[in-house]
SEMIMI-284348 format. One record per residue (C-alpha): residue number from 0; z, x, y. Coordinates in Angstrom, 3 decimals. Example, Ala and Ser with C-alpha at 12.3 -4.5 7.8 and 13.67 -1.06 7.14 Angstrom:
SELO  num         z         x         y
SELO    0     7.800    12.300    -4.500
SELO    1     7.140    13.670    -1.060
This chain:
SELO  num         z         x         y
SELO    0   -20.592    10.154   -14.296
SELO    1   -19.099    10.923   -17.722
SELO    2   -15.334    10.987   -18.205
SELO    3   -13.746    11.946   -21.522
SELO    4   -10.369    10.835   -22.749
SELO    5    -7.897    13.721   -22.995
SELO    6    -4.630    11.831   -23.585
SELO    7    -3.438     8.212   -23.841
SELO    8    -4.458     6.570   -20.580
SELO    9    -5.885     9.806   -19.146
SELO   10    -9.582    10.574   -18.608
SELO   11   -11.044    13.803   -17.281
SELO   12   -14.293    14.686   -15.523
SELO   13   -14.961    18.390   -16.211
SELO   14   -15.279    20.779   -13.304
SELO   15   -18.864    21.770   -12.530
SELO   16   -20.938    23.057    -9.633
SELO   17   -18.799    23.540    -6.528
SELO   18   -15.922    21.359    -7.735
SELO   19   -12.684    23.286    -7.204
SELO   20   -10.719    21.218    -9.745
SELO   21   -11.560    18.634   -12.421
SELO   22   -11.400    14.884   -11.865
SELO   23    -8.650    12.936   -13.588
SELO   24    -8.414     9.147   -13.898
SELO   25    -5.472     7.207   -15.306
SELO   26    -6.885     4.107   -16.971
SELO   27    -7.513     2.089   -20.097
SELO   28   -10.985     2.179   -21.644
SELO   29   -11.867    -1.107   -19.977
SELO   30   -10.706     0.068   -16.554
SELO   31   -12.586     3.382   -16.761
SELO   32   -15.794     1.481   -17.574
SELO   33   -15.251    -0.736   -14.524
SELO   34   -14.733     2.327   -12.307
SELO   35   -17.931     3.912   -13.572
SELO   36   -19.951     0.797   -12.726
SELO   37   -19.071     0.784    -9.034
SELO   38   -19.641     4.566    -8.637
SELO   39   -15.984     5.236    -7.825
SELO   40   -16.028     8.170   -10.265
SELO   41   -18.611     9.857    -8.037
SELO   42   -16.055     9.778    -5.265
SELO   43   -13.455    11.353    -7.559
SELO   44   -15.914    14.226    -8.057
SELO   45   -16.627    14.506    -4.322
SELO   46   -12.912    14.786    -3.515
SELO   47   -12.652    17.659    -6.024
SELO   48   -14.681    19.767    -3.543
SELO   49   -11.999    19.714    -0.821
SELO   50   -10.688    23.148     0.259
SELO   51    -7.211    23.873    -1.049
SELO   52    -7.090    21.007    -3.552
SELO   53    -4.797    21.720    -6.511
SELO   54    -4.548    20.521   -10.137
SELO   55    -7.147    17.706   -10.010
SELO   56    -8.793    15.010    -7.959
SELO   57    -6.909    12.010    -9.295
SELO   58    -7.369     8.244    -9.391
SELO   59    -5.032     5.423   -10.309
SELO   60    -5.808     2.562   -12.754
SELO   61    -6.869     0.258    -9.896
SELO   62    -9.586     2.676    -8.711
SELO   63   -12.604     1.256    -6.875
SELO   64   -15.140     2.350    -4.272
SELO   65   -13.768     3.227    -0.841
SELO   66   -14.549     5.210     2.314
SELO   67   -14.817     8.875     1.290
SELO   68   -11.984     8.781    -1.228
SELO   69   -11.971     6.054    -3.844
SELO   70    -9.299     3.427    -3.292
SELO   71    -6.647     4.494    -5.759
SELO   72    -7.361     8.151    -4.992
SELO   73    -4.688    10.861    -4.993
SELO   74    -5.309    14.461    -3.941
SELO   75    -2.912    17.243    -3.013
SELO   76    -3.938    20.317    -1.025
SELO   77    -1.943    23.530    -0.608
SELO   78    -0.907    23.652     3.049
SELO   79    -0.474    27.441     3.147
SELO   80    -3.621    28.242     1.168
SELO   81    -6.341    26.669     3.288
SELO   82    -5.533    23.125     2.267
SELO   83    -7.163    20.387     4.339
SELO   84    -6.204    16.926     5.495
SELO   85    -8.797    14.148     5.484
SELO   86    -8.563    10.715     7.169
SELO   87   -10.773     9.410     4.343
SELO   88    -7.884    10.227     2.011
SELO   89    -5.643     7.816     3.899
SELO   90    -8.005     5.086     5.016
SELO   91    -8.356     2.966     8.116
SELO   92    -5.277     0.791     7.511
SELO   93    -2.738     3.590     7.882
SELO   94     0.546     2.948     6.055
SELO   95    -0.632    -0.352     4.669
SELO   96     2.061    -1.267     2.196
SELO   97     4.218    -3.880     0.516
SELO   98     7.688    -5.203     1.268
SELO   99     9.595    -7.304    -1.272
SELO  100    12.493    -9.592    -0.407
SELO  101    14.868   -11.010    -3.001
SELO  102    16.898   -14.198    -2.454
SELO  103    19.684   -16.350    -3.853
SELO  104    17.230   -19.244    -4.228
SELO  105    16.000   -20.700    -7.516
SELO  106    12.543   -22.118    -8.125
SELO  107    14.029   -25.627    -7.925
SELO  108    15.502   -24.794    -4.504
SELO  109    12.065   -23.746    -3.283
SELO  110    10.236   -26.704    -4.795
SELO  111    12.667   -29.134    -3.202
SELO  112    11.759   -27.830     0.243
SELO  113     8.321   -26.418    -0.513
SELO  114     6.235   -28.190     2.109
SELO  115     8.746   -27.613     4.891
SELO  116     9.155   -23.943     3.966
SELO  117     5.416   -23.307     3.712
SELO  118     4.772   -25.101     7.010
SELO  119     7.491   -23.036     8.699
SELO  120     5.997   -19.827     7.296
SELO  121     2.547   -20.882     8.470
SELO  122     3.898   -21.360    12.000
SELO  123     5.988   -18.187    11.995
SELO  124     3.592   -15.650    10.471
SELO  125     0.744   -14.750    12.851
SELO  126    -2.418   -13.833    10.999
SELO  127    -6.093   -13.241    11.536
SELO  128    -7.201   -11.035    14.422
SELO  129    -4.906   -12.424    17.115
SELO  130    -1.458   -11.687    18.504
SELO  131     1.705   -10.868    16.616
SELO  132     5.217   -12.302    16.736
SELO  133     6.043    -9.956    19.628
SELO  134     3.499   -11.035    22.203
SELO  135     4.111    -8.087    24.510
SELO  136     3.889    -4.332    24.209
SELO  137     7.269    -3.465    25.711
SELO  138     8.604    -1.715    22.629
SELO  139     5.330    -0.146    21.476
SELO  140     6.153     3.427    22.517
SELO  141     9.555     3.278    20.822
SELO  142     7.980     1.785    17.704
SELO  143     5.425     4.601    17.565
SELO  144     8.255     7.148    17.807
SELO  145    10.865     5.543    15.546
SELO  146     9.241     2.848    13.443
SELO  147    11.389     0.114    11.926
SELO  148    14.543     1.478    13.572
SELO  149    13.082     0.553    16.965
SELO  150    12.459    -2.971    15.648
SELO  151    16.083    -3.271    14.470
SELO  152    17.352    -2.132    17.860
SELO  153    15.121    -4.772    19.475
SELO  154    16.851    -7.469    17.398
SELO  155    14.581    -7.785    14.355
SELO  156    16.039    -7.359    10.871
SELO  157    19.155    -5.415     9.958
SELO  158    20.427    -1.878     9.671
SELO  159    20.859    -2.430     5.915
SELO  160    17.108    -3.029     5.589
SELO  161    16.344     0.510     6.732
SELO  162    18.110     2.078     3.756
SELO  163    15.685     0.416     1.351
SELO  164    12.513     1.362     3.207
SELO  165    10.512     4.389     2.165
SELO  166    11.452     7.152     4.643
SELO  167    14.092     4.726     5.994
SELO  168    11.269     3.025     7.865
SELO  169    10.518     6.014    10.113
SELO  170     7.843     8.661     9.560
SELO  171     9.105    11.908    11.052
SELO  172     6.838    14.041    13.210
SELO  173     5.208    11.135    15.028
SELO  174     3.402    12.028    18.249
SELO  175     2.613     8.903    20.274
SELO  176     0.734    11.128    22.714
SELO  177    -1.819    11.854    19.978
SELO  178    -2.633     8.132    19.760
SELO  179    -5.484     7.152    22.061
SELO  180    -5.076     4.572    24.823
SELO  181    -7.635     2.391    23.031
SELO  182    -5.579     2.476    19.815
SELO  183    -2.429     1.548    21.721
SELO  184    -4.219    -1.272    23.471
SELO  185    -5.417    -2.635    20.131
SELO  186    -1.890    -2.569    18.740
SELO  187     0.021    -3.620    21.850
SELO  188    -0.018    -7.336    21.092
SELO  189    -0.273    -7.195    17.289
SELO  190     3.233    -6.140    16.261
SELO  191     4.601    -8.682    13.799
SELO  192     1.266    -9.946    12.486
SELO  193    -0.230   -10.133     9.030
SELO  194    -3.878    -9.466     9.868
SELO  195    -6.753   -10.609     7.687
SELO  196    -8.668    -9.461     4.596
SELO  197    -6.448    -8.842     1.586
SELO  198    -3.207    -9.109     3.546
SELO  199    -0.813   -11.865     2.577
SELO  200     2.692   -13.212     2.400
SELO  201     3.462   -14.682    -1.015
SELO  202     6.428   -16.677    -2.239
SELO  203     7.025   -15.777    -5.868
SELO  204     9.382   -16.287    -8.783
SELO  205    10.609   -13.663   -11.220
SELO  206     9.164   -15.021   -14.460
SELO  207     9.897   -12.097   -16.776
SELO  208    12.271    -9.144   -16.761
SELO  209    11.061    -6.124   -18.739
SELO  210    13.918    -3.741   -17.834
SELO  211    17.191    -5.666   -17.262
SELO  212    19.148    -2.614   -16.090
SELO  213    16.617    -1.573   -13.437
SELO  214    15.985    -5.191   -12.409
SELO  215    19.694    -5.733   -11.795
SELO  216    19.843    -2.438    -9.895
SELO  217    17.006    -3.617    -7.654
SELO  218    18.674    -7.007    -7.130
SELO  219    16.199    -9.025    -9.219
SELO  220    16.904   -11.685   -11.845
SELO  221    14.792   -14.081   -13.892
SELO  222    14.146   -17.354   -12.067
SELO  223    14.839   -15.870    -8.620
SELO  224    12.572   -16.652    -5.672
SELO  225    11.150   -13.571    -3.960
SELO  226     8.768   -12.955    -1.058
SELO  227     6.143   -10.206    -1.005
SELO  228     4.555    -9.110     2.281
SELO  229     1.382    -6.976     2.285
SELO  230     0.064    -5.609     5.586
SELO  231    -0.319    -2.416     7.598
SELO  232    -0.933    -0.938    11.037
SELO  233    -3.531    -3.452    12.209
SELO  234    -6.035    -2.444    14.903
SELO  235    -3.930     0.486    16.033
SELO  236    -4.178     2.278    12.686
SELO  237    -7.872     1.508    12.374
SELO  238    -8.552     3.055    15.772
SELO  239    -6.473     6.156    14.984
SELO  240    -8.566     6.745    11.869
SELO  241   -11.815     6.161    13.771
SELO  242   -10.784     8.550    16.556
SELO  243    -9.731    11.322    14.177
SELO  244   -12.842    11.086    12.009
SELO  245   -14.972    11.699    15.106
SELO  246   -12.931    14.773    15.984
SELO  247   -13.103    16.250    12.486
SELO  248   -16.817    15.643    12.050
SELO  249   -17.395    17.780    15.151
SELO  250   -15.122    20.723    14.269
SELO  251   -15.494    21.106    10.478
SELO  252   -18.239    23.691    10.821
SELO  253   -15.975    25.833    12.997
SELO  254   -13.657    26.194    10.013
SELO  255   -16.503    26.870     7.587
SELO  256   -15.896    23.635     5.700
SELO  257   -18.681    21.892     3.770
SELO  258   -18.160    18.637     1.888
SELO  259   -20.592    16.594    -0.243
SELO  260   -19.956    13.397     1.727
SELO  261   -19.544    13.203     5.515
SELO  262   -16.897    10.515     4.943
SELO  263   -14.684    13.342     3.628
SELO  264   -14.500    14.952     7.084
SELO  265   -11.437    17.198     7.122
SELO  266    -9.717    20.152     8.789
SELO  267    -7.034    22.615     7.659
SELO  268    -3.578    21.030     7.736
SELO  269    -2.327    23.981     9.784
SELO  270    -5.096    23.757    12.387
SELO  271    -4.548    22.272    15.846
SELO  272    -6.662    19.254    14.849
SELO  273    -4.776    18.878    11.579
SELO  274    -1.392    18.891    13.305
SELO  275    -2.632    16.390    15.883
SELO  276    -3.916    14.044    13.177
SELO  277    -0.562    14.223    11.374
SELO  278     1.200    13.321    14.618
SELO  279    -1.079    10.347    15.216
SELO  280    -0.922     9.357    11.535
SELO  281     2.888     9.270    11.560
SELO  282     2.923     7.252    14.794
SELO  283     0.554     4.688    13.248
SELO  284     2.723     4.658    10.115
SELO  285     5.719     3.845    12.296
SELO  286     3.820     0.863    13.688
SELO  287     3.241    -0.348    10.119
SELO  288     6.878     0.119     9.046
SELO  289     7.972    -1.873    12.106
SELO  290     5.271    -4.486    11.574
SELO  291     6.483    -5.357     8.068
SELO  292    10.058    -5.280     9.335
SELO  293     9.344    -7.874    12.031
SELO  294     7.440   -10.049     9.553
SELO  295    10.381    -9.956     7.140
SELO  296    12.664   -11.126     9.945
SELO  297    10.257   -13.983    10.712
SELO  298    10.184   -14.868     6.997
SELO  299    13.957   -15.197     6.792
SELO  300    14.003   -17.410     9.874
SELO  301    11.201   -19.600     8.469
SELO  302    13.018   -20.097     5.162
SELO  303    16.185   -21.070     7.025
SELO  304    14.216   -23.546     9.139
SELO  305    12.446   -25.033     6.130
SELO  306    15.699   -25.435     4.203
SELO  307    17.625   -26.752     7.211
SELO  308    20.117   -23.865     7.140
SELO  309    21.432   -21.500     9.794
SELO  310    20.409   -18.521     7.655
SELO  311    19.380   -17.532     4.137
SELO  312    20.354   -14.557     2.023
SELO  313    17.120   -12.600     1.498
SELO  314    17.964    -8.904     0.969
SELO  315    15.270    -6.255     0.909
SELO  316    14.327    -4.891    -2.514
SELO  317    12.074    -2.119    -1.153
SELO  318     9.265    -1.347     1.283
SELO  319     6.637     1.143     0.162
SELO  320     3.388     2.411     1.699
SELO  321     0.128     2.997    -0.141
SELO  322    -2.129     4.588     2.530
SELO  323    -0.622     7.864     3.736
SELO  324    -0.818    11.644     3.645
SELO  325     2.559    13.367     3.410
SELO  326     3.818    16.927     3.294
SELO  327     5.796    17.233     0.065
SELO  328     7.041    20.017    -2.174
SELO  329     5.819    20.007    -5.779
SELO  330     5.744    22.597    -8.546
SELO  331     2.197    23.783    -9.307
SELO  332     1.460    26.611   -11.756
SELO  333     5.137    27.369   -12.099
SELO  334     6.048    27.661    -8.431
SELO  335     7.049    25.239    -5.718
SELO  336     4.403    24.714    -3.054
SELO  337     4.137    22.750     0.157
SELO  338     1.358    20.222    -0.426
SELO  339    -0.394    17.629     1.676
SELO  340    -0.457    14.683    -0.731
SELO  341    -3.102    12.084     0.121
SELO  342    -2.429     8.663    -1.366
SELO  343    -5.111     6.105    -0.596
SELO  344    -4.434     2.861    -2.380
SELO  345    -1.660     4.620    -4.279
SELO  346     2.097     4.435    -3.862
SELO  347     4.840     6.971    -4.306
SELO  348     6.565     6.527    -7.668
SELO  349     9.451     8.996    -7.674
SELO  350    11.593     9.140   -10.787
SELO  351    15.353     8.687   -11.305
SELO  352    17.517    11.094    -9.349
SELO  353    14.912    12.016    -6.747
SELO  354    16.721    13.055    -3.542
SELO  355    14.381    11.042    -1.296
SELO  356    15.477     7.762    -2.882
SELO  357    18.289     5.587    -1.477
SELO  358    21.574     6.388    -3.184
SELO  359    22.178     2.811    -4.324
SELO  360    18.985     2.747    -6.477
SELO  361    18.501     6.475    -7.136
SELO  362    19.531     6.375   -10.773
SELO  363    16.884     3.724   -11.565
SELO  364    13.922     5.487    -9.932
SELO  365    11.809     4.197    -7.062
SELO  366    10.650     0.580    -6.996
SELO  367     6.841     0.493    -7.304
SELO  368     5.376    -2.739    -5.926
SELO  369     2.029    -3.792    -7.413
SELO  370     0.623    -7.065    -6.073
SELO  371    -1.985    -8.836    -8.132
SELO  372    -4.609   -11.135    -6.705
SELO  373    -3.964   -14.453    -5.025
SELO  374    -3.071   -16.837    -7.817
SELO  375    -2.124   -14.220   -10.422
SELO  376     1.032   -12.260   -11.160
SELO  377     2.462    -9.271    -9.325
SELO  378     4.748    -6.583   -10.723
SELO  379     7.730    -4.443    -9.876
SELO  380     7.733    -1.128   -11.725
SELO  381     9.972     1.904   -11.420
SELO  382     9.143     5.584   -11.138
SELO  383     9.664     7.839   -14.136
SELO  384    10.379    11.526   -14.672
SELO  385     7.488    13.966   -15.143
SELO  386     4.923    11.768   -13.386
SELO  387     1.599    13.652   -13.751
SELO  388     0.144    12.575   -10.381
SELO  389     2.496    14.104    -7.801
SELO  390     4.829    11.126    -8.166
SELO  391     2.165     8.445    -7.625
SELO  392     1.193     5.112    -9.164
SELO  393    -1.219     2.215    -8.616
SELO  394    -0.911    -0.011    -5.556
SELO  395    -2.429    -3.276    -6.773
SELO  396    -4.897    -4.926    -9.098
SELO  397    -7.967    -3.348    -7.486
SELO  398   -11.216    -5.126    -6.683
SELO  399   -14.024    -5.636    -9.187
SELO  400   -16.175    -7.606    -6.764
SELO  401   -17.114    -6.990    -3.136
SELO  402   -16.145    -9.549    -0.531
SELO  403   -19.775   -10.606    -0.144
SELO  404   -20.097   -11.112    -3.905
SELO  405   -16.877   -13.119    -3.980
SELO  406   -18.041   -15.332    -1.113
SELO  407   -21.268   -16.072    -2.993
SELO  408   -19.447   -16.880    -6.226
SELO  409   -17.419   -19.848    -5.040
SELO  410   -16.586   -21.700    -1.833
SELO  411   -13.180   -21.267    -0.264
SELO  412   -12.292   -24.951    -0.552
SELO  413   -12.910   -24.756    -4.319
SELO  414   -10.606   -21.747    -4.593
SELO  415    -7.917   -23.540    -2.600
SELO  416    -8.159   -26.649    -4.765
SELO  417    -7.842   -24.604    -7.960
SELO  418    -4.791   -22.780    -6.628
SELO  419    -3.073   -25.976    -5.569
SELO  420    -3.843   -27.641    -8.910
SELO  421    -2.086   -24.713   -10.578
SELO  422     1.002   -25.329    -8.420
SELO  423     0.454   -22.706    -5.708
SELO  424     0.849   -23.958    -2.127
SELO  425    -1.755   -22.357     0.150
SELO  426    -1.645   -21.845     3.906
SELO  427    -4.823   -19.938     4.864
SELO  428    -5.943   -18.793     8.290
SELO  429    -9.482   -19.614     7.138
SELO  430   -10.239   -21.780     4.110
SELO  431   -13.833   -20.535     4.161
SELO  432   -12.737   -16.924     3.587
SELO  433   -10.279   -17.704     0.759
SELO  434   -12.957   -16.905    -1.800
SELO  435   -13.021   -13.252    -0.615
SELO  436    -9.591   -12.831    -2.190
SELO  437    -9.962   -15.163    -5.172
SELO  438    -8.477   -14.073    -8.512
SELO  439   -11.915   -13.432   -10.041
SELO  440   -12.578   -10.717    -7.414
SELO  441    -9.815    -8.499    -8.845
SELO  442    -8.920    -6.626   -12.006
SELO  443    -6.312    -7.920   -14.428
SELO  444    -3.042    -6.721   -12.895
SELO  445    -1.294    -6.810   -16.285
SELO  446    -3.826    -4.285   -17.593
SELO  447    -3.328    -2.073   -14.548
SELO  448     0.411    -2.097   -15.217
SELO  449    -0.197    -1.344   -18.891
SELO  450    -2.315     1.660   -17.879
SELO  451     0.426     2.918   -15.537
SELO  452     2.946     2.827   -18.362
SELO  453     0.539     4.335   -20.881
SELO  454    -0.248     7.297   -18.626
SELO  455     3.386     7.943   -17.702
SELO  456     3.044     6.949   -14.044
SELO  457     5.680     4.189   -13.928
SELO  458     7.577     1.723   -16.131
SELO  459     7.537    -2.114   -15.840
SELO  460    10.674    -3.803   -14.507
SELO  461     9.799    -7.409   -13.607
SELO  462     6.792    -9.711   -13.402
SELO  463     6.457   -12.140   -10.493
SELO  464     4.368   -15.330   -10.438
SELO  465     3.130   -16.986    -7.221
SELO  466     4.528   -20.231    -5.830
SELO  467     2.944   -20.214    -2.393
SELO  468     0.730   -17.975    -0.284
SELO  469     0.155   -17.486     3.435
SELO  470    -3.219   -15.775     3.870
SELO  471    -4.714   -13.777     6.692
């Protein structure tokens, strides 16, 4: 699949055959070559066939092969002009995202209590496939309706946290009744759990500030200890996606829809099935918002325990999702349109002054949280004006190696030893599976960030280096 460079950091795949729009990838030369090797560009082309898609089928610098859409894929469809919604454009881990906590702790403070803090986190953060911190389903229905707000009312976290969550921690339009009993059963005992795979909780330090004004506005300073939490909607979200794919595969023909890959099953946004998927999607998103909220509460308690304090000051920097489809208004061809914006492995990156941003950080733009791989840096960026991808940016480093390949490359105990030699305390659920998420399995996050800035997607604010990691 041949892509040609059309601007700094921007590559285009020309429209041909039944493609409705061109493909567009935001990347450096090295990153576009990596994407071509794992056939992710073919998926960019496939997405360009979706009914109602506008402007281009887009991909972020961390693009790699996914289910239907590439991970890092962004596509917007015109709701009132036959635009479709596709579960493959969201993924199975609905509303997977990242939450970043700041603190008043220095690196020396953390190192002085490192073992106690990491042990407390290991005890307090459920991970793997088991139960969450709330080992009952009593608040599940309220969580599906109201997201993180329901968690606050149940005694987890604070009201102030909600202001600095995307959508204030609640996806509007949720319909718990559209979520199957099986999905609810899978999620009932998993609220407040990290899960497995690439999910993690990482203690970090701000090791470089690239934009002092924005960093101060976000509450970040060089030398500060931070905590990054990456997880989503667990088994509930996975089941919602599975259920809805089955529905759409059956009814697509009724709407006269043909797609080049069955994993792109879709229906019109305005159809009965489309509205029902949006209702279930938003309910699953609410589970994810609440899940990260409960985990942040557990994190604060664990730090206090490890430091021997009653409490610690760990304010929220931001919480942002990177697996969602949202109805948003954007200007296309000179007029404002209602679009269904799919972001799969891509985060919102709204620029300064955007009305959907919290007032206290609005003038700086939206925090964009880009985790690297275990053992490498992560980044905080900020949204910029005139973003060319419907206000979107990368969501992470992006894989260059499958989990099976990574497992064959090195044993988990070797990966753990290397991390600990480099000064990173590790608390894994499974040492054997650590190699799945080893640094060599991922792209260079610094290059991904460079590509975001080059293409005008977002601007660097602060770089974070790992001090300790709790792995699912």
